[in-house]
ZADO-1210 file (C-alpha; in nm, 4 decimals, padded with zeros to 6 digits):
<atoms>
<atom x="06.1236" y="-16.7112" z="-08.1547" code="MET" pos="1"/>
<atom x="06.0048" y="-16.6289" z="-07.8013" code="LEU" pos="2"/>
<atom x="06.0231" y="-16.9975" z="-07.7103" code="GLU" pos="3"/>
<atom x="06.3819" y="-17.0151" z="-07.8361" code="ILE" pos="4"/>
<atom x="06.4838" y="-16.7081" z="-07.6361" code="ALA" pos="5"/>
<atom x="06.3294" y="-16.8553" z="-07.3195" code="ILE" pos="6"/>
<atom x="06.5206" y="-17.1826" z="-07.3639" code="TYR" pos="7"/>
<atom x="06.8486" y="-16.9976" z="-07.4085" code="ILE" pos="8"/>
<atom x="06.7986" y="-16.7679" z="-07.1078" code="VAL" pos="9"/>
<atom x="06.6889" y="-17.0565" z="-06.8831" code="VAL" pos="10"/>
<atom x="06.9887" y="-17.2623" z="-06.9926" code="GLY" pos="11"/>
<atom x="07.2345" y="-16.9820" z="-06.9164" code="ILE" pos="12"/>
<atom x="07.0819" y="-16.9193" z="-06.5740" code="LEU" pos="13"/>
<atom x="07.0884" y="-17.2875" z="-06.4795" code="ILE" pos="14"/>
<atom x="07.4486" y="-17.3323" z="-06.5865" code="VAL" pos="15"/>
<atom x="07.5578" y="-17.0143" z="-06.4078" code="PHE" pos="16"/>
<atom x="07.3733" y="-17.1159" z="-06.0910" code="GLY" pos="17"/>
<atom x="07.5206" y="-17.4643" z="-06.0845" code="LEU" pos="18"/>
<atom x="07.8723" y="-17.3327" z="-06.1320" code="VAL" pos="19"/>
<atom x="07.8286" y="-17.0979" z="-05.8343" code="LYS" pos="20"/>
<atom x="07.6901" y="-17.3808" z="-05.6216" code="VAL" pos="21"/>
<atom x="07.9827" y="-17.6073" z="-05.7065" code="ILE" pos="22"/>
<atom x="08.2426" y="-17.3411" z="-05.6349" code="ASP" pos="23"/>
<atom x="08.0984" y="-17.2079" z="-05.3109" code="ASN" pos="24"/>
<atom x="07.8987" y="-17.4754" z="-05.1326" code="TYR" pos="25"/>
<atom x="07.9581" y="-17.8248" z="-05.2598" code="LEU" pos="26"/>
<atom x="08.2142" y="-18.0546" z="-05.0916" code="PRO" pos="27"/>
<atom x="08.4874" y="-18.1743" z="-05.3240" code="LYS" pos="28"/>
<atom x="08.3768" y="-18.5402" z="-05.3033" code="LYS" pos="29"/>
<atom x="08.0311" y="-18.4513" z="-05.4401" code="LEU" pos="30"/>
<atom x="08.1551" y="-18.2344" z="-05.7217" code="ARG" pos="31"/>
<atom x="08.1988" y="-18.5214" z="-05.9748" code="PRO" pos="32"/>
<atom x="07.8340" y="-18.6237" z="-05.9231" code="ILE" pos="33"/>
<atom x="07.7058" y="-18.2735" z="-05.9770" code="LEU" pos="34"/>
<atom x="07.9369" y="-18.2283" z="-06.2736" code="SER" pos="35"/>
<atom x="07.7796" y="-18.5352" z="-06.4322" code="PHE" pos="36"/>
<atom x="07.4322" y="-18.3985" z="-06.3632" code="VAL" pos="37"/>
<atom x="07.5411" y="-18.0669" z="-06.5117" code="LEU" pos="38"/>
<atom x="07.6664" y="-18.2341" z="-06.8300" code="ILE" pos="39"/>
<atom x="07.3381" y="-18.4232" z="-06.8679" code="VAL" pos="40"/>
<atom x="07.1412" y="-18.1044" z="-06.8072" code="GLY" pos="41"/>
<atom x="07.3446" y="-17.9156" z="-07.0663" code="ILE" pos="42"/>
<atom x="07.2833" y="-18.1979" z="-07.3136" code="GLY" pos="43"/>
<atom x="06.9086" y="-18.1836" z="-07.2529" code="VAL" pos="44"/>
<atom x="06.9022" y="-17.8070" z="-07.2917" code="LEU" pos="45"/>
<atom x="07.1114" y="-17.8310" z="-07.6075" code="ALA" pos="46"/>
<atom x="06.8615" y="-18.0800" z="-07.7527" code="TYR" pos="47"/>
<atom x="06.5674" y="-17.8586" z="-07.6558" code="MET" pos="48"/>
<atom x="06.7350" y="-17.5588" z="-07.8205" code="ASN" pos="49"/>
<atom x="06.8072" y="-17.7633" z="-08.1316" code="TYR" pos="50"/>
<atom x="06.4470" y="-17.8806" z="-08.1486" code="LYS" pos="51"/>
<atom x="06.3130" y="-17.5289" z="-08.0900" code="ALA" pos="52"/>
<atom x="06.5341" y="-17.3792" z="-08.3614" code="ILE" pos="53"/>
<atom x="06.5472" y="-17.6483" z="-08.6301" code="TYR" pos="54"/>
<atom x="06.2148" y="-17.8214" z="-08.5657" code="GLY" pos="55"/>
<atom x="06.0078" y="-17.5420" z="-08.7228" code="PRO" pos="56"/>
<atom x="06.2577" y="-17.5076" z="-09.0090" code="VAL" pos="57"/>
<atom x="06.2290" y="-17.8764" z="-09.0931" code="LYS" pos="58"/>
<atom x="05.8507" y="-17.8682" z="-09.0501" code="PHE" pos="59"/>
<atom x="05.8167" y="-17.5750" z="-09.2920" code="ASN" pos="60"/>
<atom x="06.0272" y="-17.7470" z="-09.5565" code="LYS" pos="61"/>
<atom x="05.8162" y="-18.0624" z="-09.5342" code="VAL" pos="62"/>
<atom x="05.4952" y="-17.8589" z="-09.5300" code="LYS" pos="63"/>
<atom x="05.5795" y="-17.6514" z="-09.8364" code="GLU" pos="64"/>
<atom x="05.6844" y="-17.9560" z="-10.0395" code="LYS" pos="65"/>
<atom x="05.3703" y="-18.1488" z="-09.9530" code="ARG" pos="66"/>
<atom x="05.1380" y="-17.8532" z="-09.9979" code="TYR" pos="67"/>
<atom x="05.2819" y="-17.7904" z="-10.3454" code="ALA" pos="68"/>
<atom x="05.2005" y="-18.1467" z="-10.4530" code="GLU" pos="69"/>
<atom x="04.8473" y="-18.1265" z="-10.3140" code="VAL" pos="70"/>
<atom x="04.7879" y="-17.7910" z="-10.4836" code="ILE" pos="71"/>
<atom x="04.9018" y="-17.9324" z="-10.8200" code="ASP" pos="72"/>
<atom x="04.6354" y="-18.2015" z="-10.7832" code="LYS" pos="73"/>
<atom x="04.3716" y="-17.9474" z="-10.6834" code="LEU" pos="74"/>
<atom x="04.4530" y="-17.7500" z="-10.9984" code="ARG" pos="75"/>
<atom x="04.3900" y="-18.0632" z="-11.2057" code="ASP" pos="76"/>
<atom x="04.0560" y="-18.1238" z="-11.0346" code="VAL" pos="77"/>
<atom x="03.9568" y="-17.7615" z="-11.0936" code="ARG" pos="78"/>
<atom x="04.0401" y="-17.7879" z="-11.4663" code="LYS" pos="79"/>
<atom x="03.8191" y="-18.0930" z="-11.5034" code="VAL" pos="80"/>
<atom x="03.5358" y="-17.9359" z="-11.3052" code="GLN" pos="81"/>
<atom x="03.5461" y="-17.6225" z="-11.5214" code="MET" pos="82"/>
<atom x="03.5353" y="-17.8368" z="-11.8370" code="ALA" pos="83"/>
<atom x="03.2417" y="-18.0304" z="-11.6889" code="HIS" pos="84"/>
<atom x="03.0589" y="-17.7043" z="-11.6223" code="GLN" pos="85"/>
<atom x="03.1324" y="-17.5731" z="-11.9716" code="GLU" pos="86"/>
<atom x="02.9852" y="-17.8798" z="-12.1397" code="ILE" pos="87"/>
<atom x="02.7144" y="-17.9904" z="-11.8943" code="ASN" pos="88"/>
<atom x="02.6334" y="-17.6552" z="-11.7293" code="ARG" pos="89"/>
<atom x="02.6937" y="-17.8101" z="-11.3874" code="SER" pos="90"/>
<atom x="02.9779" y="-17.9322" z="-11.1676" code="TYR" pos="91"/>
<atom x="03.0326" y="-18.2977" z="-11.0791" code="ALA" pos="92"/>
<atom x="02.9360" y="-18.3918" z="-10.7237" code="LYS" pos="93"/>
<atom x="03.1860" y="-18.6764" z="-10.6874" code="ASN" pos="94"/>
<atom x="03.5003" y="-18.8141" z="-10.8463" code="PHE" pos="95"/>
<atom x="03.3308" y="-19.1147" z="-11.0055" code="ASP" pos="96"/>
<atom x="03.1149" y="-18.8746" z="-11.2023" code="GLN" pos="97"/>
<atom x="03.4181" y="-18.6626" z="-11.2886" code="LEU" pos="98"/>
<atom x="03.6171" y="-18.9623" z="-11.4176" code="LEU" pos="99"/>
<atom x="03.3242" y="-19.0860" z="-11.6283" code="ARG" pos="100"/>
<atom x="03.3045" y="-18.7406" z="-11.7784" code="PHE" pos="101"/>
<atom x="03.6733" y="-18.7486" z="-11.8729" code="LEU" pos="102"/>
<atom x="03.6386" y="-19.0901" z="-12.0332" code="ASP" pos="103"/>
<atom x="03.3428" y="-18.9914" z="-12.2514" code="THR" pos="104"/>
<atom x="03.3187" y="-18.6143" z="-12.3048" code="ALA" pos="105"/>
<atom x="03.4364" y="-18.4204" z="-12.6093" code="ASP" pos="106"/>
<atom x="03.5095" y="-18.0562" z="-12.6720" code="PHE" pos="107"/>
<atom x="03.3464" y="-17.9273" z="-12.9890" code="VAL" pos="108"/>
<atom x="03.6025" y="-17.7616" z="-13.2157" code="ILE" pos="109"/>
<atom x="03.4393" y="-17.4694" z="-13.3914" code="THR" pos="110"/>
<atom x="03.5316" y="-17.1887" z="-13.6263" code="GLN" pos="111"/>
<atom x="03.3578" y="-16.8548" z="-13.6495" code="ARG" pos="112"/>
<atom x="03.3432" y="-16.6773" z="-13.9844" code="ARG" pos="113"/>
<atom x="03.1845" y="-16.3501" z="-14.0852" code="ASP" pos="114"/>
<atom x="02.9074" y="-16.3400" z="-14.3431" code="THR" pos="115"/>
<atom x="02.6745" y="-16.0880" z="-14.5071" code="THR" pos="116"/>
<atom x="02.3235" y="-16.1444" z="-14.6389" code="TYR" pos="117"/>
<atom x="02.0476" y="-15.9417" z="-14.8041" code="LEU" pos="118"/>
<atom x="01.7616" y="-15.8196" z="-14.5847" code="ASP" pos="119"/>
<atom x="01.4802" y="-15.9330" z="-14.8133" code="LYS" pos="120"/>
<atom x="01.2029" y="-15.7903" z="-14.5955" code="GLU" pos="121"/>
<atom x="01.3658" y="-15.4447" z="-14.6032" code="TYR" pos="122"/>
<atom x="01.4130" y="-15.4621" z="-14.9813" code="ALA" pos="123"/>
<atom x="01.0508" y="-15.5671" z="-15.0287" code="LYS" pos="124"/>
<atom x="00.9166" y="-15.2818" z="-14.8151" code="ASN" pos="125"/>
<atom x="01.1429" y="-15.0019" z="-14.9358" code="TYR" pos="126"/>
<atom x="01.2715" y="-15.1157" z="-15.2730" code="GLY" pos="127"/>
<atom x="01.6312" y="-15.0695" z="-15.1562" code="VAL" pos="128"/>
<atom x="01.8883" y="-15.3395" z="-15.0982" code="ASP" pos="129"/>
<atom x="02.0177" y="-15.3591" z="-14.7431" code="LYS" pos="130"/>
<atom x="02.2817" y="-15.6062" z="-14.6254" code="TYR" pos="131"/>
<atom x="02.3169" y="-15.7374" z="-14.2717" code="ILE" pos="132"/>
<atom x="02.6536" y="-15.8317" z="-14.1209" code="ASP" pos="133"/>
<atom x="02.6451" y="-16.1557" z="-13.9248" code="ASP" pos="134"/>
<atom x="02.8612" y="-16.4548" z="-13.8423" code="TYR" pos="135"/>
<atom x="02.8378" y="-16.8303" z="-13.8779" code="VAL" pos="136"/>
<atom x="02.9857" y="-17.0877" z="-13.6427" code="VAL" pos="137"/>
<atom x="03.1039" y="-17.4025" z="-13.8202" code="ASP" pos="138"/>
<atom x="03.1682" y="-17.7286" z="-13.6378" code="THR" pos="139"/>
<atom x="03.5078" y="-17.8583" z="-13.7455" code="LEU" pos="140"/>
<atom x="03.5253" y="-18.1652" z="-13.5259" code="GLY" pos="141"/>
<atom x="03.5574" y="-18.3015" z="-13.1735" code="PHE" pos="142"/>
<atom x="03.8426" y="-18.3601" z="-12.9298" code="LYS" pos="143"/>
<atom x="03.8414" y="-18.5633" z="-12.6111" code="LYS" pos="144"/>
<atom x="03.8345" y="-18.3476" z="-12.2981" code="VAL" pos="145"/>
<atom x="04.0864" y="-18.5863" z="-12.1442" code="LYS" pos="146"/>
<atom x="04.3337" y="-18.5270" z="-12.4284" code="ASP" pos="147"/>
<atom x="04.2805" y="-18.1508" z="-12.4225" code="SER" pos="148"/>
<atom x="04.3511" y="-18.1226" z="-12.0499" code="LEU" pos="149"/>
<atom x="04.6120" y="-18.3912" z="-11.9897" code="PHE" pos="150"/>
<atom x="04.7587" y="-18.4881" z="-12.3259" code="GLY" pos="151"/>
<atom x="04.9111" y="-18.8346" z="-12.2990" code="LYS" pos="152"/>
<atom x="04.9386" y="-18.8220" z="-11.9172" code="SER" pos="153"/>
<atom x="04.7155" y="-19.0486" z="-11.7088" code="ASP" pos="154"/>
<atom x="04.7636" y="-18.8549" z="-11.3851" code="ARG" pos="155"/>
<atom x="04.3939" y="-18.7656" z="-11.3890" code="TYR" pos="156"/>
<atom x="04.3228" y="-19.1218" z="-11.2699" code="LYS" pos="157"/>
<atom x="04.4750" y="-19.0419" z="-10.9290" code="THR" pos="158"/>
<atom x="04.4043" y="-18.6684" z="-10.9084" code="MET" pos="159"/>
<atom x="04.1627" y="-18.7263" z="-10.6198" code="MET" pos="160"/>
<atom x="04.4172" y="-18.9138" z="-10.4058" code="GLU" pos="161"/>
<atom x="04.5834" y="-18.7071" z="-10.1333" code="VAL" pos="162"/>
<atom x="04.9609" y="-18.7608" z="-10.1320" code="PRO" pos="163"/>
<atom x="05.1393" y="-18.8497" z="-09.8052" code="PHE" pos="164"/>
<atom x="04.8266" y="-19.0183" z="-09.6652" code="THR" pos="165"/>
<atom x="04.7066" y="-19.3767" z="-09.6426" code="ASP" pos="166"/>
<atom x="04.4905" y="-19.3520" z="-09.9543" code="GLY" pos="167"/>
<atom x="04.2587" y="-19.0720" z="-09.8464" code="LYS" pos="168"/>
<atom x="04.0587" y="-18.8922" z="-10.1157" code="GLN" pos="169"/>
<atom x="03.9877" y="-18.5216" z="-10.1386" code="MET" pos="170"/>
<atom x="03.6546" y="-18.3996" z="-10.0081" code="LYS" pos="171"/>
<atom x="03.4361" y="-18.2680" z="-10.2897" code="MET" pos="172"/>
<atom x="03.0904" y="-18.1188" z="-10.3120" code="ASN" pos="173"/>
<atom x="02.8878" y="-17.9412" z="-10.5802" code="ALA" pos="174"/>
<atom x="02.5444" y="-17.7891" z="-10.6101" code="GLY" pos="175"/>
<atom x="02.3507" y="-17.4720" z="-10.6779" code="LEU" pos="176"/>
<atom x="02.3268" y="-17.1416" z="-10.4934" code="ILE" pos="177"/>
<atom x="02.0827" y="-16.8592" z="-10.5474" code="ASP" pos="178"/>
<atom x="02.2424" y="-16.5506" z="-10.7041" code="ILE" pos="179"/>
<atom x="01.9811" y="-16.2758" z="-10.7488" code="LYS" pos="180"/>
<atom x="01.7119" y="-16.5324" z="-10.8156" code="GLY" pos="181"/>
<atom x="01.9219" y="-16.7458" z="-11.0492" code="VAL" pos="182"/>
<atom x="02.0376" y="-17.0961" z="-10.9548" code="ASN" pos="183"/>
<atom x="02.4105" y="-17.0894" z="-11.0180" code="THR" pos="184"/>
<atom x="02.6406" y="-17.3963" z="-11.0100" code="PRO" pos="185"/>
<atom x="02.9257" y="-17.4020" z="-10.7565" code="VAL" pos="186"/>
<atom x="03.1756" y="-17.6593" z="-10.6320" code="PHE" pos="187"/>
<atom x="03.4280" y="-17.6996" z="-10.3539" code="LYS" pos="188"/>
<atom x="03.7214" y="-17.9368" z="-10.3066" code="VAL" pos="189"/>
<atom x="03.9238" y="-17.9463" z="-09.9859" code="GLU" pos="190"/>
<atom x="04.2086" y="-18.1359" z="-09.8240" code="VAL" pos="191"/>
<atom x="04.2557" y="-18.1086" z="-09.4442" code="PRO" pos="192"/>
<atom x="04.6073" y="-18.0073" z="-09.3422" code="LYS" pos="193"/>
<atom x="04.5878" y="-18.2704" z="-09.0687" code="GLU" pos="194"/>
<atom x="04.5826" y="-18.5421" z="-09.3358" code="TRP" pos="195"/>
<atom x="04.8880" y="-18.4066" z="-09.5165" code="ILE" pos="196"/>
<atom x="05.1017" y="-18.3514" z="-09.2053" code="LEU" pos="197"/>
<atom x="04.9776" y="-18.6294" z="-08.9790" code="ALA" pos="198"/>
<atom x="05.3288" y="-18.7624" z="-08.9166" code="ASP" pos="199"/>
<atom x="05.4741" y="-18.4240" z="-08.8175" code="GLN" pos="200"/>
<atom x="05.5131" y="-18.2520" z="-08.4784" code="ASP" pos="201"/>
<atom x="05.1652" y="-18.2124" z="-08.3287" code="LYS" pos="202"/>
<atom x="05.2320" y="-17.8719" z="-08.1709" code="ASP" pos="203"/>
<atom x="05.3610" y="-17.7303" z="-08.4993" code="LEU" pos="204"/>
<atom x="05.0671" y="-17.8885" z="-08.6831" code="LEU" pos="205"/>
<atom x="04.8200" y="-17.7230" z="-08.4452" code="ASN" pos="206"/>
<atom x="04.9902" y="-17.3880" z="-08.5042" code="GLN" pos="207"/>
<atom x="04.9728" y="-17.4426" z="-08.8801" code="GLU" pos="208"/>
<atom x="04.6011" y="-17.5196" z="-08.8678" code="MET" pos="209"/>
<atom x="04.5446" y="-17.1816" z="-08.7015" code="GLN" pos="210"/>
<atom x="04.7473" y="-16.9876" z="-08.9609" code="THR" pos="211"/>
<atom x="04.6230" y="-16.6381" z="-09.0441" code="LYS" pos="212"/>
<atom x="04.8737" y="-16.4816" z="-09.2792" code="SER" pos="213"/>
<atom x="04.8867" y="-16.3230" z="-09.6254" code="VAL" pos="214"/>
<atom x="05.1728" y="-16.5534" z="-09.7253" code="ASP" pos="215"/>
<atom x="05.0310" y="-16.8715" z="-09.5711" code="GLY" pos="216"/>
<atom x="04.7345" y="-17.1027" z="-09.6317" code="ILE" pos="217"/>
<atom x="04.4782" y="-16.9902" z="-09.3789" code="ASN" pos="218"/>
<atom x="04.2482" y="-17.2300" z="-09.1993" code="GLY" pos="219"/>
<atom x="04.2487" y="-17.6036" z="-09.1430" code="GLU" pos="220"/>
<atom x="04.2299" y="-17.7115" z="-09.5082" code="SER" pos="221"/>
<atom x="04.3632" y="-17.6384" z="-09.8553" code="ILE" pos="222"/>
<atom x="04.0579" y="-17.5432" z="-10.0597" code="ILE" pos="223"/>
<atom x="03.9599" y="-17.4634" z="-10.4164" code="VAL" pos="224"/>
<atom x="03.6143" y="-17.3307" z="-10.4997" code="GLY" pos="225"/>
<atom x="03.3314" y="-17.2445" z="-10.2620" code="SER" pos="226"/>
<atom x="02.9804" y="-17.3575" z="-10.1793" code="MET" pos="227"/>
<atom x="02.8852" y="-17.0086" z="-10.0581" code="ASP" pos="228"/>
<atom x="02.9855" y="-16.7902" z="-10.3531" code="GLU" pos="229"/>
<atom x="03.0855" y="-16.8123" z="-10.7181" code="ILE" pos="230"/>
<atom x="03.4559" y="-16.8906" z="-10.7032" code="SER" pos="231"/>
<atom x="03.7049" y="-17.1259" z="-10.8659" code="THR" pos="232"/>
<atom x="04.0026" y="-16.9827" z="-10.6750" code="SER" pos="233"/>
<atom x="04.2179" y="-17.1637" z="-10.4223" code="GLY" pos="234"/>
<atom x="04.3043" y="-17.0382" z="-10.0739" code="ASN" pos="235"/>
<atom x="04.6800" y="-17.0679" z="-10.1304" code="TRP" pos="236"/>
<atom x="04.9098" y="-16.7644" z="-10.1771" code="PRO" pos="237"/>
<atom x="05.1054" y="-16.6777" z="-10.4920" code="THR" pos="238"/>
<atom x="05.4164" y="-16.8390" z="-10.3439" code="THR" pos="239"/>
<atom x="05.2670" y="-17.1682" z="-10.4677" code="TYR" pos="240"/>
<atom x="05.2293" y="-17.0300" z="-10.8194" code="GLY" pos="241"/>
<atom x="04.9468" y="-16.8658" z="-11.0085" code="LYS" pos="242"/>
<atom x="04.5901" y="-16.9685" z="-10.9392" code="GLN" pos="243"/>
<atom x="04.5400" y="-17.0968" z="-11.2943" code="ASN" pos="244"/>
</atoms>
């Protein structure tokens, strides 16, 4: 907004100054030349004002649309990683491993039912029947992880591809960190903003990469997960929807 105000003030001062010069000092034969220069100058200032006002508006619209598509893909990757951790007790380190998992892994469908049985040892020792409440988990069948997460959609095949780029893939890492002496699995997936907005205004892109705001995506990348702490959250605000 400060830049816009400066453009407007400078434009007014230049126009006012040129008008005074024409009226008071310039010979009549030179006035058409200066008038032409004045018209060109006004046109340039008008364009600069337009760019200063509508450039950021257009940039933000493009940014929000593209970010939303990237975040949808990051949500898909997170779902698969969490399924991988549930079944294998670890996160996949790369997308080849994650896709193989989707093509082969099954969720076990179980049912828990309550049961009661006689404590024979207690009855033997004390001559009194005592019943223990417990539960039994029955395996009912199996269902493909791929079908559970994506139904009939095959979008998982391209979930790693960053939209609006020339075929770039998300950066992903996974491993273990020590939490109070226990090796705990973690993962992180990130997409640099520079990839997503490479064709946009460079000055506005640089400003975006330095964002520090509660309603913006802070930092230089859109990220889900962390390699430093236990987290499956993304760094995007609620304006892009719930984390889940």
